[in-house]
Short mmCIF file of the C-alpha atoms (twelve columns), coordinates in Angstrom:
data_MODEL
# 
_entry.id   MODEL 
# 
loop_
_atom_site.group_PDB 
_atom_site.id 
_atom_site.type_symbol 
_atom_site.label_atom_id 
_atom_site.label_alt_id 
_atom_site.label_comp_id 
_atom_site.label_asym_id 
_atom_site.label_seq_id 
_atom_site.Cartn_x 
_atom_site.Cartn_y 
_atom_site.Cartn_z 
_atom_site.pdbx_PDB_model_num 
ATOM 1   C CA . UNK A 1   -31.282 -2.982 2.002  1 
ATOM 2   C CA . UNK A 2   -31.120 -1.185 5.347  1 
ATOM 3   C CA . UNK A 3   -27.701 -2.667 6.076  1 
ATOM 4   C CA . UNK A 4   -26.378 -1.427 2.720  1 
ATOM 5   C CA . UNK A 5   -27.728 2.078  3.310  1 
ATOM 6   C CA . UNK A 6   -26.238 2.207  6.810  1 
ATOM 7   C CA . UNK A 7   -22.877 0.898  5.548  1 
ATOM 8   C CA . UNK A 8   -22.844 3.468  2.724  1 
ATOM 9   C CA . UNK A 9   -23.656 6.247  5.204  1 
ATOM 10  C CA . UNK A 10  -20.842 5.210  7.503  1 
ATOM 11  C CA . UNK A 11  -18.394 5.095  4.587  1 
ATOM 12  C CA . UNK A 12  -19.559 8.521  3.403  1 
ATOM 13  C CA . UNK A 13  -18.616 9.930  6.804  1 
ATOM 14  C CA . UNK A 14  -15.421 8.017  7.524  1 
ATOM 15  C CA . UNK A 15  -13.695 8.050  4.135  1 
ATOM 16  C CA . UNK A 16  -14.031 11.821 3.542  1 
ATOM 17  C CA . UNK A 17  -12.890 12.391 7.119  1 
ATOM 18  C CA . UNK A 18  -9.732  10.375 6.528  1 
ATOM 19  C CA . UNK A 19  -9.092  12.204 3.254  1 
ATOM 20  C CA . UNK A 20  -9.418  15.591 4.968  1 
ATOM 21  C CA . UNK A 21  -7.242  14.424 7.880  1 
ATOM 22  C CA . UNK A 22  -4.543  13.413 5.419  1 
ATOM 23  C CA . UNK A 23  -4.738  16.536 3.251  1 
ATOM 24  C CA . UNK A 24  -4.628  18.931 6.178  1 
ATOM 25  C CA . UNK A 25  -2.263  17.110 8.551  1 
ATOM 26  C CA . UNK A 26  0.520   19.606 7.828  1 
ATOM 27  C CA . UNK A 27  -1.401  22.803 8.631  1 
ATOM 28  C CA . UNK A 28  0.274   23.449 12.003 1 
ATOM 29  C CA . UNK A 29  3.868   23.081 10.741 1 
ATOM 30  C CA . UNK A 30  3.038   25.283 7.742  1 
ATOM 31  C CA . UNK A 31  1.834   28.022 10.082 1 
ATOM 32  C CA . UNK A 32  4.836   27.755 12.405 1 
ATOM 33  C CA . UNK A 33  7.660   27.120 9.940  1 
ATOM 34  C CA . UNK A 34  6.541   29.083 6.896  1 
ATOM 35  C CA . UNK A 35  4.574   31.736 8.815  1 
ATOM 36  C CA . UNK A 36  1.510   31.193 6.623  1 
ATOM 37  C CA . UNK A 37  -1.924  32.519 7.403  1 
ATOM 38  C CA . UNK A 38  -4.425  29.838 8.368  1 
ATOM 39  C CA . UNK A 39  -6.036  29.656 4.932  1 
ATOM 40  C CA . UNK A 40  -2.649  29.599 3.191  1 
ATOM 41  C CA . UNK A 41  -1.508  26.856 5.569  1 
ATOM 42  C CA . UNK A 42  -4.461  24.700 4.497  1 
ATOM 43  C CA . UNK A 43  -3.531  25.275 0.851  1 
ATOM 44  C CA . UNK A 44  0.138   24.565 1.529  1 
ATOM 45  C CA . UNK A 45  -0.648  21.364 3.399  1 
ATOM 46  C CA . UNK A 46  -2.768  20.047 0.559  1 
ATOM 47  C CA . UNK A 47  -0.137  21.138 -1.955 1 
ATOM 48  C CA . UNK A 48  2.574   19.162 -0.131 1 
ATOM 49  C CA . UNK A 49  0.425   16.098 0.560  1 
ATOM 50  C CA . UNK A 50  -1.384  15.729 -2.754 1 
ATOM 51  C CA . UNK A 51  1.425   14.109 -4.813 1 
ATOM 52  C CA . UNK A 52  2.230   11.666 -1.986 1 
ATOM 53  C CA . UNK A 53  -1.316  11.178 -0.685 1 
ATOM 54  C CA . UNK A 54  -1.146  7.399  -0.254 1 
ATOM 55  C CA . UNK A 55  2.152   7.432  1.590  1 
ATOM 56  C CA . UNK A 56  1.074   10.301 3.827  1 
ATOM 57  C CA . UNK A 57  -2.207  8.541  4.630  1 
ATOM 58  C CA . UNK A 58  -0.305  5.359  5.525  1 
ATOM 59  C CA . UNK A 59  1.667   7.371  8.070  1 
ATOM 60  C CA . UNK A 60  -0.957  9.776  9.424  1 
ATOM 61  C CA . UNK A 61  -3.994  7.508  9.859  1 
ATOM 62  C CA . UNK A 62  -2.241  4.821  11.955 1 
ATOM 63  C CA . UNK A 63  -0.480  7.535  13.944 1 
ATOM 64  C CA . UNK A 64  -3.824  9.120  14.832 1 
ATOM 65  C CA . UNK A 65  -5.236  5.709  15.786 1 
ATOM 66  C CA . UNK A 66  -2.259  4.880  18.024 1 
ATOM 67  C CA . UNK A 67  -2.428  8.341  19.582 1 
ATOM 68  C CA . UNK A 68  -6.110  7.782  20.354 1 
ATOM 69  C CA . UNK A 69  -5.443  4.380  21.908 1 
ATOM 70  C CA . UNK A 70  -2.687  5.757  24.133 1 
ATOM 71  C CA . UNK A 71  -4.844  8.703  25.202 1 
ATOM 72  C CA . UNK A 72  -7.783  6.433  25.947 1 
ATOM 73  C CA . UNK A 73  -5.629  4.051  27.983 1 
ATOM 74  C CA . UNK A 74  -4.139  6.925  29.998 1 
ATOM 75  C CA . UNK A 75  -7.553  8.411  30.717 1 
ATOM 76  C CA . UNK A 76  -8.982  5.030  31.702 1 
ATOM 77  C CA . UNK A 77  -6.034  4.322  33.995 1 
ATOM 78  C CA . UNK A 78  -6.402  7.659  35.693 1 
ATOM 79  C CA . UNK A 79  -10.122 7.229  36.247 1 
ATOM 80  C CA . UNK A 80  -9.500  3.720  37.543 1 
ATOM 81  C CA . UNK A 81  -6.835  4.967  39.966 1 
ATOM 82  C CA . UNK A 82  -8.505  8.186  41.088 1 
ATOM 83  C CA . UNK A 83  -12.165 7.422  40.527 1 
ATOM 84  C CA . UNK A 84  -14.767 9.085  38.352 1 
ATOM 85  C CA . UNK A 85  -14.287 12.511 39.830 1 
ATOM 86  C CA . UNK A 86  -13.322 15.877 38.454 1 
ATOM 87  C CA . UNK A 87  -9.727  15.300 39.556 1 
ATOM 88  C CA . UNK A 88  -9.620  11.821 38.027 1 
ATOM 89  C CA . UNK A 89  -10.918 13.104 34.697 1 
ATOM 90  C CA . UNK A 90  -8.628  16.117 34.727 1 
ATOM 91  C CA . UNK A 91  -5.496  14.108 35.552 1 
ATOM 92  C CA . UNK A 92  -6.465  11.556 32.915 1 
ATOM 93  C CA . UNK A 93  -6.864  14.235 30.294 1 
ATOM 94  C CA . UNK A 94  -3.546  15.894 31.143 1 
ATOM 95  C CA . UNK A 95  -1.614  12.616 31.202 1 
ATOM 96  C CA . UNK A 96  -3.270  11.467 27.988 1 
ATOM 97  C CA . UNK A 97  -2.274  14.665 26.200 1 
ATOM 98  C CA . UNK A 98  1.271   14.536 27.555 1 
ATOM 99  C CA . UNK A 99  1.708   10.969 26.311 1 
ATOM 100 C CA . UNK A 100 -0.174  11.081 23.025 1 
ATOM 101 C CA . UNK A 101 0.315   14.543 21.499 1 
ATOM 102 C CA . UNK A 102 4.082   14.231 20.900 1 
ATOM 103 C CA . UNK A 103 3.542   11.106 18.793 1 
ATOM 104 C CA . UNK A 104 1.405   12.924 16.229 1 
ATOM 105 C CA . UNK A 105 3.485   16.103 16.421 1 
ATOM 106 C CA . UNK A 106 6.738   14.278 15.708 1 
ATOM 107 C CA . UNK A 107 5.275   12.417 12.740 1 
ATOM 108 C CA . UNK A 108 3.762   15.566 11.258 1 
ATOM 109 C CA . UNK A 109 6.851   17.757 11.670 1 
ATOM 110 C CA . UNK A 110 9.215   15.169 10.190 1 
ATOM 111 C CA . UNK A 111 6.778   14.585 7.333  1 
ATOM 112 C CA . UNK A 112 6.469   18.328 6.711  1 
ATOM 113 C CA . UNK A 113 10.222  18.838 6.434  1 
ATOM 114 C CA . UNK A 114 10.586  15.759 4.240  1 
ATOM 115 C CA . UNK A 115 7.878   16.799 1.788  1 
ATOM 116 C CA . UNK A 116 9.019   20.416 1.832  1 
ATOM 117 C CA . UNK A 117 12.599  19.463 0.927  1 
ATOM 118 C CA . UNK A 118 11.553  17.595 -2.192 1 
ATOM 119 C CA . UNK A 119 11.656  19.489 -5.482 1 
ATOM 120 C CA . UNK A 120 8.186   20.150 -6.967 1 
ATOM 121 C CA . UNK A 121 8.755   17.700 -9.838 1 
ATOM 122 C CA . UNK A 122 9.773   14.887 -7.429 1 
ATOM 123 C CA . UNK A 123 6.756   15.261 -5.153 1 
# 
């Protein structure tokens, strides 16, 4: 019984998190491209993603996982090379962000323009 309760609790945290990640993945491009306010950008992101939720999730979730793996590897390599010092952690963080952030950004921007270009009835 304990295992079932723990598994249900984990699912109740992970699944809603993935849903929210998918719905709101396009907030930043909505703010930059359409000059939306923050709240309107959240609405716009969900509006664009909702009709294509499954396809967007299949792109966004693996992209976030790969980005995390690359960032983790870069940070670990930096700490291994420079030691567990302030400089080692700082260099690791900078390198990790330089390597990983463009992956997510590219996927999100291309996805935003693709979903935005579709007519409302086709999305």
